[in-house]
N, CA, C and O atoms as a GROMACS GRO file, in nm:
protein
  376
    1UNK      N    1   3.147   0.578  -1.174
    1UNK     CA    2   3.025   0.534  -1.140
    1UNK      C    3   3.062   0.424  -1.079
    1UNK      O    4   3.141   0.364  -1.152
    2UNK      N    5   3.040   0.354  -0.954
    2UNK     CA    6   3.038   0.279  -0.941
    2UNK      C    7   2.954   0.104  -0.943
    2UNK      O    8   2.833   0.123  -0.955
    3UNK      N    9   2.974   0.005  -0.937
    3UNK     CA   10   2.926  -0.099  -0.965
    3UNK      C   11   2.820  -0.119  -0.889
    3UNK      O   12   2.822  -0.078  -0.772
    4UNK      N   13   2.716  -0.182  -0.939
    4UNK     CA   14   2.591  -0.219  -0.844
    4UNK      C   15   2.682  -0.320  -0.708
    4UNK      O   16   2.801  -0.335  -0.733
    5UNK      N   17   2.634  -0.383  -0.579
    5UNK     CA   18   2.673  -0.413  -0.562
    5UNK      C   19   2.577  -0.551  -0.595
    5UNK      O   20   2.455  -0.548  -0.608
    6UNK      N   21   2.647  -0.649  -0.604
    6UNK     CA   22   2.592  -0.808  -0.651
    6UNK      C   23   2.596  -0.944  -0.520
    6UNK      O   24   2.704  -0.965  -0.465
    7UNK      N   25   2.486  -1.016  -0.485
    7UNK     CA   26   2.507  -1.095  -0.361
    7UNK      C   27   2.485  -1.225  -0.456
    7UNK      O   28   2.391  -1.234  -0.535
    8UNK      N   29   2.596  -1.335  -0.435
    8UNK     CA   30   2.541  -1.446  -0.484
    8UNK      C   31   2.507  -1.527  -0.338
    8UNK      O   32   2.582  -1.512  -0.242
    9UNK      N   33   2.416  -1.592  -0.332
    9UNK     CA   34   2.333  -1.668  -0.233
    9UNK      C   35   2.355  -1.844  -0.293
    9UNK      O   36   2.353  -1.886  -0.409
   10UNK      N   37   2.374  -1.906  -0.184
   10UNK     CA   38   2.380  -2.116  -0.242
   10UNK      C   39   2.238  -2.112  -0.270
   10UNK      O   40   2.156  -2.057  -0.197
   11UNK      N   41   2.207  -2.180  -0.388
   11UNK     CA   42   2.072  -2.225  -0.410
   11UNK      C   43   1.950  -2.237  -0.291
   11UNK      O   44   1.836  -2.188  -0.289
   12UNK      N   45   2.027  -2.326  -0.190
   12UNK     CA   46   1.900  -2.323  -0.101
   12UNK      C   47   1.910  -2.215  -0.024
   12UNK      O   48   1.797  -2.186   0.016
   13UNK      N   49   1.994  -2.140   0.018
   13UNK     CA   50   1.977  -1.999   0.108
   13UNK      C   51   1.863  -1.899  -0.010
   13UNK      O   52   1.759  -1.846   0.030
   14UNK      N   53   1.904  -1.891  -0.131
   14UNK     CA   54   1.781  -1.836  -0.226
   14UNK      C   55   1.647  -1.871  -0.173
   14UNK      O   56   1.553  -1.809  -0.124
   15UNK      N   57   1.680  -2.027  -0.209
   15UNK     CA   58   1.491  -2.040  -0.197
   15UNK      C   59   1.485  -2.039  -0.052
   15UNK      O   60   1.376  -1.989  -0.021
   16UNK      N   61   1.537  -2.064   0.028
   16UNK     CA   62   1.483  -2.009   0.151
   16UNK      C   63   1.432  -1.861   0.206
   16UNK      O   64   1.333  -1.832   0.273
   17UNK      N   65   1.547  -1.770   0.146
   17UNK     CA   66   1.466  -1.630   0.104
   17UNK      C   67   1.352  -1.599   0.085
   17UNK      O   68   1.273  -1.531   0.151
   18UNK      N   69   1.341  -1.686  -0.069
   18UNK     CA   70   1.189  -1.667  -0.140
   18UNK      C   71   1.117  -1.709  -0.077
   18UNK      O   72   1.015  -1.657  -0.122
   19UNK      N   73   1.088  -1.766  -0.004
   19UNK     CA   74   1.002  -1.849   0.087
   19UNK      C   75   0.964  -1.769   0.181
   19UNK      O   76   0.844  -1.758   0.205
   20UNK      N   77   1.056  -1.701   0.248
   20UNK     CA   78   1.047  -1.597   0.405
   20UNK      C   79   0.983  -1.464   0.319
   20UNK      O   80   0.894  -1.406   0.382
   21UNK      N   81   1.009  -1.416   0.208
   21UNK     CA   82   0.946  -1.312   0.148
   21UNK      C   83   0.824  -1.368   0.172
   21UNK      O   84   0.760  -1.335   0.271
   22UNK      N   85   0.784  -1.450   0.092
   22UNK     CA   86   0.653  -1.452   0.092
   22UNK      C   87   0.566  -1.488   0.161
   22UNK      O   88   0.444  -1.469   0.160
   23UNK      N   89   0.643  -1.550   0.234
   23UNK     CA   90   0.552  -1.533   0.423
   23UNK      C   91   0.523  -1.427   0.420
   23UNK      O   92   0.403  -1.407   0.400
   24UNK      N   93   0.621  -1.293   0.438
   24UNK     CA   94   0.648  -1.167   0.528
   24UNK      C   95   0.490  -1.089   0.450
   24UNK      O   96   0.399  -1.028   0.507
   25UNK      N   97   0.509  -1.123   0.297
   25UNK     CA   98   0.410  -1.036   0.211
   25UNK      C   99   0.282  -1.126   0.246
   25UNK      O  100   0.194  -1.045   0.278
   26UNK      N  101   0.246  -1.218   0.252
   26UNK     CA  102   0.112  -1.275   0.306
   26UNK      C  103   0.028  -1.233   0.404
   26UNK      O  104  -0.090  -1.199   0.404
   27UNK      N  105   0.157  -1.245   0.533
   27UNK     CA  106   0.121  -1.185   0.659
   27UNK      C  107   0.114  -1.060   0.605
   27UNK      O  108  -0.004  -1.032   0.625
   28UNK      N  109   0.169  -0.955   0.542
   28UNK     CA  110   0.130  -0.806   0.548
   28UNK      C  111  -0.032  -0.815   0.463
   28UNK      O  112  -0.126  -0.746   0.502
   29UNK      N  113  -0.040  -0.887   0.375
   29UNK     CA  114  -0.179  -0.868   0.285
   29UNK      C  115  -0.304  -0.912   0.408
   29UNK      O  116  -0.400  -0.836   0.404
   30UNK      N  117  -0.309  -0.970   0.464
   30UNK     CA  118  -0.332  -1.020   0.580
   30UNK      C  119  -0.387  -0.920   0.681
   30UNK      O  120  -0.498  -0.907   0.732
   31UNK      N  121  -0.294  -0.867   0.690
   31UNK     CA  122  -0.292  -0.745   0.815
   31UNK      C  123  -0.412  -0.621   0.767
   31UNK      O  124  -0.502  -0.563   0.828
   32UNK      N  125  -0.361  -0.616   0.628
   32UNK     CA  126  -0.423  -0.508   0.561
   32UNK      C  127  -0.548  -0.494   0.504
   32UNK      O  128  -0.599  -0.386   0.472
   33UNK      N  129  -0.614  -0.641   0.486
   33UNK     CA  130  -0.756  -0.694   0.531
   33UNK      C  131  -0.788  -0.711   0.634
   33UNK      O  132  -0.910  -0.722   0.635
   34UNK      N  133  -0.736  -0.724   0.755
   34UNK     CA  134  -0.796  -0.726   0.870
   34UNK      C  135  -0.803  -0.600   0.915
   34UNK      O  136  -0.902  -0.572   0.983
   35UNK      N  137  -0.711  -0.505   0.891
   35UNK     CA  138  -0.745  -0.343   0.933
   35UNK      C  139  -0.876  -0.299   0.881
   35UNK      O  140  -0.950  -0.237   0.958
   36UNK      N  141  -0.921  -0.326   0.741
   36UNK     CA  142  -1.005  -0.289   0.628
   36UNK      C  143  -1.144  -0.316   0.702
   36UNK      O  144  -1.238  -0.241   0.726
   37UNK      N  145  -1.123  -0.449   0.730
   37UNK     CA  146  -1.280  -0.514   0.818
   37UNK      C  147  -1.307  -0.470   0.912
   37UNK      O  148  -1.426  -0.466   0.944
   38UNK      N  149  -1.206  -0.418   0.997
   38UNK     CA  150  -1.230  -0.326   1.090
   38UNK      C  151  -1.290  -0.196   1.101
   38UNK      O  152  -1.386  -0.176   1.175
   39UNK      N  153  -1.235  -0.102   1.028
   39UNK     CA  154  -1.281   0.013   1.055
   39UNK      C  155  -1.389   0.064   0.897
   39UNK      O  156  -1.386   0.162   0.822
   40UNK      N  157  -1.454  -0.031   0.903
   40UNK     CA  158  -1.465   0.053   0.758
   40UNK      C  159  -1.450   0.060   0.609
   40UNK      O  160  -1.337   0.016   0.591
   41UNK      N  161  -1.490   0.083   0.516
   41UNK     CA  162  -1.498   0.049   0.391
   41UNK      C  163  -1.433   0.189   0.341
   41UNK      O  164  -1.340   0.185   0.260
   42UNK      N  165  -1.480   0.310   0.387
   42UNK     CA  166  -1.462   0.428   0.340
   42UNK      C  167  -1.326   0.471   0.435
   42UNK      O  168  -1.306   0.407   0.538
   43UNK      N  169  -1.204   0.618   0.383
   43UNK     CA  170  -1.090   0.637   0.475
   43UNK      C  171  -1.131   0.829   0.388
   43UNK      O  172  -1.109   0.871   0.275
   44UNK      N  173  -1.162   0.862   0.447
   44UNK     CA  174  -1.194   1.029   0.478
   44UNK      C  175  -1.045   1.122   0.451
   44UNK      O  176  -0.978   1.168   0.543
   45UNK      N  177  -1.017   1.136   0.327
   45UNK     CA  178  -0.883   1.238   0.310
   45UNK      C  179  -0.748   1.172   0.320
   45UNK      O  180  -0.734   1.075   0.393
   46UNK      N  181  -0.657   1.217   0.255
   46UNK     CA  182  -0.565   1.211   0.263
   46UNK      C  183  -0.475   1.150   0.336
   46UNK      O  184  -0.396   1.059   0.308
   47UNK      N  185  -0.507   1.246   0.494
   47UNK     CA  186  -0.425   1.193   0.589
   47UNK      C  187  -0.473   1.070   0.660
   47UNK      O  188  -0.415   1.010   0.751
   48UNK      N  189  -0.600   1.039   0.598
   48UNK     CA  190  -0.655   0.930   0.672
   48UNK      C  191  -0.589   0.787   0.593
   48UNK      O  192  -0.582   0.672   0.637
   49UNK      N  193  -0.547   0.841   0.469
   49UNK     CA  194  -0.513   0.722   0.375
   49UNK      C  195  -0.330   0.726   0.422
   49UNK      O  196  -0.248   0.634   0.417
   50UNK      N  197  -0.319   0.806   0.447
   50UNK     CA  198  -0.184   0.796   0.524
   50UNK      C  199  -0.111   0.733   0.654
   50UNK      O  200   0.006   0.706   0.682
   51UNK      N  201  -0.248   0.723   0.727
   51UNK     CA  202  -0.213   0.706   0.909
   51UNK      C  203  -0.231   0.541   0.838
   51UNK      O  204  -0.141   0.458   0.853
   52UNK      N  205  -0.332   0.515   0.776
   52UNK     CA  206  -0.389   0.371   0.726
   52UNK      C  207  -0.250   0.289   0.658
   52UNK      O  208  -0.214   0.177   0.696
   53UNK      N  209  -0.178   0.374   0.545
   53UNK     CA  210  -0.042   0.296   0.503
   53UNK      C  211   0.041   0.305   0.564
   53UNK      O  212   0.140   0.234   0.545
   54UNK      N  213   0.033   0.434   0.707
   54UNK     CA  214   0.176   0.449   0.779
   54UNK      C  215   0.285   0.517   0.698
   54UNK      O  216   0.402   0.493   0.728
   55UNK      N  217   0.249   0.628   0.565
   55UNK     CA  218   0.312   0.715   0.512
   55UNK      C  219   0.260   0.870   0.500
   55UNK      O  220   0.152   0.911   0.544
   56UNK      N  221   0.345   0.937   0.441
   56UNK     CA  222   0.280   1.052   0.421
   56UNK      C  223   0.231   1.103   0.387
   56UNK      O  224   0.273   1.092   0.272
   57UNK      N  225   0.106   1.217   0.378
   57UNK     CA  226  -0.001   1.276   0.280
   57UNK      C  227   0.098   1.315   0.147
   57UNK      O  228   0.070   1.282   0.031
   58UNK      N  229   0.170   1.360   0.170
   58UNK     CA  230   0.272   1.374   0.023
   58UNK      C  231   0.299   1.266  -0.094
   58UNK      O  232   0.314   1.284  -0.215
   59UNK      N  233   0.301   1.131  -0.006
   59UNK     CA  234   0.272   1.021  -0.065
   59UNK      C  235   0.170   0.930  -0.123
   59UNK      O  236   0.173   0.831  -0.196
   60UNK      N  237   0.078   1.003  -0.061
   60UNK     CA  238  -0.061   0.972  -0.098
   60UNK      C  239  -0.041   1.069  -0.218
   60UNK      O  240  -0.012   1.013  -0.324
   61UNK      N  241  -0.052   1.214  -0.221
   61UNK     CA  242  -0.080   1.268  -0.335
   61UNK      C  243  -0.052   1.240  -0.434
   61UNK      O  244  -0.126   1.235  -0.533
   62UNK      N  245   0.125   1.205  -0.423
   62UNK     CA  246   0.195   1.110  -0.510
   62UNK      C  247   0.124   1.000  -0.571
   62UNK      O  248   0.123   0.996  -0.694
   63UNK      N  249   0.041   0.876  -0.480
   63UNK     CA  250  -0.015   0.817  -0.510
   63UNK      C  251  -0.148   0.829  -0.616
   63UNK      O  252  -0.187   0.743  -0.695
   64UNK      N  253  -0.197   0.944  -0.593
   64UNK     CA  254  -0.340   0.990  -0.652
   64UNK      C  255  -0.297   1.051  -0.795
   64UNK      O  256  -0.363   1.058  -0.899
   65UNK      N  257  -0.171   1.091  -0.768
   65UNK     CA  258  -0.096   1.154  -0.947
   65UNK      C  259  -0.058   0.992  -1.054
   65UNK      O  260  -0.044   0.987  -1.176
   66UNK      N  261  -0.048   0.874  -0.952
   66UNK     CA  262   0.007   0.775  -1.044
   66UNK      C  263  -0.128   0.648  -1.052
   66UNK      O  264  -0.112   0.531  -1.086
   67UNK      N  265  -0.246   0.705  -1.014
   67UNK     CA  266  -0.290   0.632  -1.065
   67UNK      C  267  -0.429   0.594  -0.946
   67UNK      O  268  -0.533   0.545  -0.989
   68UNK      N  269  -0.410   0.624  -0.803
   68UNK     CA  270  -0.501   0.589  -0.709
   68UNK      C  271  -0.614   0.669  -0.725
   68UNK      O  272  -0.588   0.787  -0.747
   69UNK      N  273  -0.744   0.636  -0.721
   69UNK     CA  274  -0.887   0.679  -0.748
   69UNK      C  275  -0.940   0.758  -0.604
   69UNK      O  276  -0.964   0.688  -0.506
   70UNK      N  277  -0.951   0.855  -0.597
   70UNK     CA  278  -1.031   0.969  -0.496
   70UNK      C  279  -1.155   0.964  -0.534
   70UNK      O  280  -1.174   0.951  -0.655
   71UNK      N  281  -1.268   0.971  -0.449
   71UNK     CA  282  -1.391   1.004  -0.474
   71UNK      C  283  -1.468   1.091  -0.392
   71UNK      O  284  -1.475   1.076  -0.270
   72UNK      N  285  -1.530   1.186  -0.457
   72UNK     CA  286  -1.590   1.301  -0.398
   72UNK      C  287  -1.747   1.300  -0.426
   72UNK      O  288  -1.811   1.230  -0.504
   73UNK      N  289  -1.789   1.403  -0.336
   73UNK     CA  290  -1.928   1.431  -0.357
   73UNK      C  291  -1.966   1.564  -0.415
   73UNK      O  292  -1.880   1.652  -0.414
   74UNK      N  293  -2.084   1.589  -0.466
   74UNK     CA  294  -2.121   1.743  -0.480
   74UNK      C  295  -2.089   1.811  -0.398
   74UNK      O  296  -1.998   1.893  -0.402
   75UNK      N  297  -2.193   1.775  -0.269
   75UNK     CA  298  -2.211   1.857  -0.179
   75UNK      C  299  -2.043   1.879  -0.097
   75UNK      O  300  -2.033   1.981  -0.030
   76UNK      N  301  -1.950   1.810  -0.103
   76UNK     CA  302  -1.800   1.846  -0.052
   76UNK      C  303  -1.706   1.802  -0.140
   76UNK      O  304  -1.633   1.704  -0.137
   77UNK      N  305  -1.724   1.921  -0.243
   77UNK     CA  306  -1.608   1.864  -0.328
   77UNK      C  307  -1.450   1.914  -0.309
   77UNK      O  308  -1.395   1.943  -0.416
   78UNK      N  309  -1.395   1.923  -0.229
   78UNK     CA  310  -1.284   1.953  -0.139
   78UNK      C  311  -1.260   1.817  -0.044
   78UNK      O  312  -1.156   1.754  -0.028
   79UNK      N  313  -1.376   1.796   0.007
   79UNK     CA  314  -1.325   1.656   0.041
   79UNK      C  315  -1.337   1.534  -0.041
   79UNK      O  316  -1.426   1.502  -0.120
   80UNK      N  317  -1.219   1.465  -0.004
   80UNK     CA  318  -1.200   1.325  -0.085
   80UNK      C  319  -1.208   1.176   0.023
   80UNK      O  320  -1.173   1.153   0.139
   81UNK      N  321  -1.261   1.111  -0.066
   81UNK     CA  322  -1.268   0.955   0.004
   81UNK      C  323  -1.192   0.854  -0.087
   81UNK      O  324  -1.156   0.854  -0.205
   82UNK      N  325  -1.182   0.776   0.005
   82UNK     CA  326  -1.095   0.666  -0.036
   82UNK      C  327  -1.116   0.543  -0.027
   82UNK      O  328  -1.066   0.496   0.076
   83UNK      N  329  -1.178   0.459  -0.100
   83UNK     CA  330  -1.230   0.283  -0.102
   83UNK      C  331  -1.102   0.244  -0.037
   83UNK      O  332  -1.003   0.292  -0.092
   84UNK      N  333  -1.076   0.155   0.084
   84UNK     CA  334  -1.004   0.107   0.135
   84UNK      C  335  -1.000  -0.012   0.049
   84UNK      O  336  -0.880  -0.037   0.063
   85UNK      N  337  -1.045  -0.106  -0.031
   85UNK     CA  338  -0.996  -0.178  -0.113
   85UNK      C  339  -0.916  -0.162  -0.196
   85UNK      O  340  -0.818  -0.234  -0.215
   86UNK      N  341  -0.965  -0.015  -0.290
   86UNK     CA  342  -0.906   0.059  -0.406
   86UNK      C  343  -0.767   0.048  -0.321
   86UNK      O  344  -0.695  -0.044  -0.360
   87UNK      N  345  -0.730   0.106  -0.239
   87UNK     CA  346  -0.616   0.124  -0.149
   87UNK      C  347  -0.549   0.015  -0.172
   87UNK      O  348  -0.454   0.011  -0.249
   88UNK      N  349  -0.598  -0.096  -0.100
   88UNK     CA  350  -0.559  -0.215  -0.130
   88UNK      C  351  -0.439  -0.260  -0.217
   88UNK      O  352  -0.318  -0.281  -0.209
   89UNK      N  353  -0.594  -0.262  -0.349
   89UNK     CA  354  -0.514  -0.290  -0.460
   89UNK      C  355  -0.439  -0.227  -0.497
   89UNK      O  356  -0.350  -0.286  -0.558
   90UNK      N  357  -0.427  -0.084  -0.486
   90UNK     CA  358  -0.304   0.011  -0.606
   90UNK      C  359  -0.180  -0.061  -0.490
   90UNK      O  360  -0.088  -0.115  -0.552
   91UNK      N  361  -0.168  -0.067  -0.368
   91UNK     CA  362  -0.042  -0.088  -0.300
   91UNK      C  363   0.007  -0.275  -0.361
   91UNK      O  364   0.114  -0.332  -0.380
   92UNK      N  365  -0.110  -0.309  -0.371
   92UNK     CA  366  -0.077  -0.452  -0.389
   92UNK      C  367  -0.012  -0.449  -0.564
   92UNK      O  368   0.062  -0.537  -0.606
   93UNK      N  369  -0.049  -0.354  -0.630
   93UNK     CA  370  -0.036  -0.388  -0.764
   93UNK      C  371   0.052  -0.300  -0.823
   93UNK      O  372   0.083  -0.298  -0.943
   94UNK      N  373   0.090  -0.228  -0.736
   94UNK     CA  374   0.204  -0.065  -0.818
   94UNK      C  375   0.350  -0.139  -0.794
   94UNK      O  376   0.454  -0.082  -0.827
   0.00000   0.00000   0.00000
């Protein structure tokens, strides 16, 4: 087996990279929060969550198996609803 690639950066470059990553993550969170405010609180179905996150429905199914909470109503037990805030929290804490 080959050894994993290791990169040593000078401290200044490492600090700059950390700052850039934090800024990128903050921008992503703000973007997701903005989308949630614009388009309502609930997503109907796994495909809606997939579109919201930019992933596949299969990925959403795996997320459900790993703790993302779908909601159902008795009148439509085969239709899943997902709360946008819960989806955002799941992504941020995964």
